[in-house]
C-alpha positions in Angstrom: 0.0 0.0 0.0 1.4 3.4 -0.9 2.3 5.7 1.9 -0.5 8.4 2.1 2.0 11.0 3.4 4.3 10.3 0.4 1.4 10.6 -2.0 0.3 13.8 -0.4 3.8 15.2 -0.6 4.1 14.3 -4.3 0.9 16.1 -5.0 1.9 19.2 -3.1 2.2 22.2 -5.5 5.7 23.4 -6.1 6.5 27.0 -5.2 6.3 29.1 -8.3 9.4 31.2 -8.6 8.5 34.9 -9.3 9.7 36.1 -12.7 12.0 38.8 -11.1 13.6 36.2 -8.8 14.1 33.8 -11.7 15.6 36.5 -13.8 18.0 37.4 -11.0 18.9 33.7 -10.6 19.8 33.4 -14.3 21.8 36.6 -14.2 23.8 35.4 -11.2 24.3 32.0 -12.9 25.8 33.8 -16.0 28.1 35.9 -13.7 29.2 32.7 -11.9 29.8 30.9 -15.2 31.7 33.9 -16.6 34.0 33.9 -13.5 34.7 30.2 -14.0 35.3 30.6 -17.8 37.5 33.7 -17.5 39.5 32.0 -14.7 40.1 29.0 -16.9 40.7 30.5 -20.4 40.9 34.3 -19.9 38.7 37.1 -21.1 39.7 36.8 -24.8 38.5 33.2 -25.1 35.5 33.6 -22.8 32.8 33.4 -25.4 29.1 33.8 -24.9 28.8 30.2 -26.1 31.1 29.0 -23.4 29.5 31.0 -20.7 25.9 30.1 -21.5 26.8 26.4 -21.9 28.3 26.4 -18.4 25.4 28.4 -17.0 22.9 26.0 -18.6 21.0 28.6 -20.5 20.4 29.4 -24.2 22.6 31.9 -25.9 19.6 34.1 -26.6 18.8 34.3 -22.9 22.2 35.9 -22.3 21.1 39.0 -24.2 18.0 39.4 -22.0 20.4 40.2 -19.1 23.5 41.7 -20.8 23.8 43.9 -23.9 27.0 42.3 -24.9 29.9 40.1 -23.7 31.8 43.3 -22.7 28.8 44.4 -20.7 29.1 41.2 -18.6 32.8 41.7 -18.3 32.3 45.2 -17.0 30.2 43.9 -14.2 32.2 40.7 -13.4 35.2 42.0 -11.5 33.3 44.5 -9.3 30.8 41.8 -8.3 33.5 39.2 -7.5 35.5 42.0 -5.8 32.6 42.7 -3.4 32.5 39.0 -2.6 36.2 39.1 -1.8 35.6 42.1 0.5 32.9 40.3 2.4 35.1 37.3 2.7 37.9 39.3 4.2 35.7 41.2 6.6 34.1 38.0 7.9 37.6 36.5 8.7 39.1 39.5 10.5 38.3 39.7 14.2 36.6 43.1 14.9 38.7 43.7 17.9 42.1 43.4 16.1 44.0 46.6 15.9 47.1 48.0 14.3 49.5 45.7 12.4 47.7 42.6 13.6 44.5 43.7 11.8 46.4 44.6 8.6 48.2 41.2 8.6 44.9 39.4 9.3 43.4 41.2 6.2 46.4 40.0 4.1 46.0 36.4 5.3 42.3 36.5 4.6 42.9 37.7 1.1 45.3 34.9 0.5 42.7 32.5 1.8 40.2 33.9 -0.6 42.6 33.4 -3.5 43.2 29.8 -2.4 39.4 29.1 -2.4 38.7 31.3 -5.5 41.8 30.9 -7.8 39.8 32.3 -10.8 39.9 35.8 -9.1 43.6 36.3 -9.8 43.1 36.1 -13.6 39.8 38.0 -13.5 41.6 40.8 -11.7 44.8 41.1 -13.6 43.5 40.6 -17.1 40.8 43.1 -16.5 43.2 46.0 -16.6 43.5 45.7 -20.4 40.4 43.6 -21.3 37.8 45.0 -18.9 39.2 48.4 -18.0 35.9 49.9 -16.8 35.5 47.0 -14.4 39.1 47.3 -13.3 38.9 51.0 -12.6 35.7 50.6 -10.6 37.2 47.7 -8.6 40.4 49.6 -7.8 38.6 52.7 -6.8 36.5 50.7 -4.3 39.5 48.8 -2.9 41.7 51.8 -2.5 39.0 53.9 -0.9 38.3 51.0 1.6 42.0 50.7 2.5 42.3 54.5 3.0 39.3 54.5 5.3 40.9 51.6 7.3 44.2 53.4 7.6 42.4 56.6 8.5 40.8 54.9 11.5 44.2 53.6 12.5 45.5 57.1 12.3 42.7 58.4 14.4 43.4 55.7 17.0 47.1 56.6 17.2 48.2 53.2 15.8 50.4 54.6 13.0 53.8 56.1 13.4 53.6 59.7 14.5 55.1 61.2 11.4 52.4 59.7 9.2 49.7 62.2 8.1 46.3 62.0 6.3 48.0 62.9 3.1 50.2 59.8 3.3 47.4 57.3 3.5 46.5 56.9 -0.1 50.1 56.2 -1.3 50.6 53.9 1.7 47.4 52.0 0.7 48.7 51.6 -2.8 52.0 50.3 -1.5 50.3 47.8 0.7 48.0 46.7 -2.2 51.0 46.3 -4.4 52.7 44.1 -1.8 49.5 42.0 -1.6 49.4 41.6 -5.4 53.1 40.7 -5.9 53.2 38.3 -3.0 50.2 36.5 -4.3 51.7 36.5 -7.8 55.0 35.1 -6.7 54.1 32.7 -3.9 50.4 31.9 -4.2 47.6 31.8 -6.8 49.6 33.5 -9.5 52.3 30.9 -9.3 52.1 28.0 -11.8 49.9 25.4 -10.3 48.7 27.8 -7.6 48.8 27.0 -4.0 48.8 28.4 -0.5 51.0 31.4 0.3 53.5 30.1 3.0 53.1 31.4 6.5 56.6 32.7 6.6 55.8 35.1 3.8 52.9 36.5 5.9 55.4 36.8 8.8 57.8 38.8 6.6 55.0 41.2 5.7 54.1 41.4 9.4 57.6 42.5 10.2 57.5 45.2 7.6 54.3 46.8 8.6 54.8 46.2 12.3 58.2 47.9 12.3 57.7 50.5 9.5 54.1 51.6 9.5 52.3 50.8 12.8 53.5 52.1 16.2 52.7 48.8 17.9 51.9 45.2 16.9 48.2 45.8 17.7 46.8 42.5 19.0 43.2 42.2 20.0 42.0 45.0 22.2 41.8 44.1 25.9 38.3 45.1 27.1 38.7 43.9 30.6 39.2 47.3 32.0 36.6 49.1 29.9 33.6 50.5 31.7 
């Protein structure tokens, strides 16, 4: 005898996905597929056919969401970049201060690259093949780093001769270090891989002795009232 509960469940109506929600799902699928394809073959060979095949949608559907392949590329890096920012924020303890916080951000970035190796190619090829996306992403990243350094400056964590005017060039220097370290030791290396801990330790020595006035471990709140 057939289970009545199972029969009832099989007859239960499926939730109808609203058109707007379905459209957003398809758009996100195309972006995810584009990230995977660009990460594998680069922007130049990331055709609409490859992207739609991986996303499991018809090529005609692509143009319901993006005007062109370049339109998709112009949105790809900023969206994946926002995912990277959220990843880093989630892995840095909010009570860390000074050099310890900056090093934790670096370590989290390397962890993101390890889990999302496509990001490296998406980022660095974008400068020439998706310049609009690259400019938007870099503006966001630089502004965020400057805000973080400004908070450190306000808290007295930076060396006393550092001023507000120094923060943007310092942010660019630190971003350059992050880029070249990942290029040489991590995801950018042939075969990819995890950036060794001793590389992070070397970075910690640099910023701990040259930028921040103290190591800046987690804030001790035991004496706060």
